[in-house]
C-alpha positions in Angstrom: -37.5 27.1 -17.7 -35.8 29.9 -19.4 -32.1 30.4 -20.4 -31.4 32.6 -17.3 -32.3 29.7 -14.9 -30.0 27.3 -16.8 -27.2 29.9 -16.7 -27.6 30.3 -13.0 -27.4 26.5 -12.5 -24.3 26.2 -14.6 -22.5 29.1 -12.8 -23.4 27.7 -9.4 -22.1 24.3 -10.4 -18.8 25.7 -11.6 -18.4 27.7 -8.4 -19.0 24.5 -6.3 -16.5 22.5 -8.4 -13.9 25.3 -8.1 -14.3 25.3 -4.3 -13.8 21.6 -4.0 -10.7 21.7 -6.2 -9.2 24.6 -4.2 -9.9 22.9 -0.9 -8.3 19.7 -2.0 -5.3 21.7 -3.3 -5.0 23.6 0.0 -5.2 20.4 2.0 -2.4 18.9 0.0 -0.2 21.9 0.3 -0.7 22.0 4.1 0.2 18.4 4.4 -3.3 17.3 5.6 -3.3 14.1 3.5 -3.6 10.8 5.3 -0.6 8.5 6.0 -0.8 5.6 3.6 -0.2 2.0 4.5 -0.3 -0.5 1.7 -1.5 -4.0 2.4 -2.7 -6.2 -0.4 -3.1 -9.9 -0.8 -0.6 -9.9 -3.7 2.0 -8.0 -1.6 3.4 -11.2 -0.1 4.2 -12.8 -3.4 6.1 -9.8 -4.8 9.8 -9.2 -4.2 9.4 -5.4 -4.1 6.8 -3.7 -2.0 6.0 -0.3 -0.5 5.2 -1.0 3.1 4.4 2.5 4.4 4.5 6.2 3.3 4.6 9.1 5.6 4.4 12.7 4.4 7.0 14.9 6.3 5.9 18.2 4.7 4.5 19.2 1.3 7.7 18.2 -0.6 9.3 15.4 1.4 8.1 11.9 2.4 9.5 8.9 4.2 9.0 5.5 2.6 9.7 2.0 3.9 10.4 -0.2 0.9 10.6 -4.0 1.3 12.8 -6.1 -1.0 12.7 -9.8 -0.4 13.1 -10.0 3.4 14.9 -6.7 3.9 13.4 -3.2 4.4 14.9 0.2 3.5 13.9 3.6 4.9 14.1 6.3 2.1 13.3 10.0 2.2 12.2 11.4 -1.1 12.2 15.1 -2.0 12.3 17.5 -4.9 16.1 17.8 -5.1 17.3 14.3 -4.2 16.4 11.1 -2.6 18.2 9.9 0.6 18.6 6.4 2.0 18.3 6.9 5.7 18.6 3.2 6.8 19.1 0.1 4.8 19.1 -3.7 5.4 16.4 -3.5 8.2 15.3 -6.9 9.3 11.5 -6.6 9.7 11.5 -9.6 12.1 13.7 -7.8 14.6 11.3 -4.8 15.0 9.1 -5.0 18.0 5.6 -3.5 17.7 4.8 -0.4 19.8 2.3 -1.2 22.5 -0.3 1.6 23.0 -1.3 2.2 26.6 
């Protein structure tokens, strides 16, 4: 194989990598990332735990933080963070039944 074939391969590889990176960046900017729920076996033994994260838009997200037996709902953003609700008792929350 000559140098021209290798050069074509390298250029094609770089184009594919740039497409993948640009699609990932675009998906993040459009808010197409998945909602994250964190459940690990070590989570029960820790005092502080992130229960769930929900992206509101590209810059803001809602987080449920558990400290001991109390949960707090926090909205994080680029300018400031806001505590929406605090001292939530997780035992008092009823699960939503899907029809």
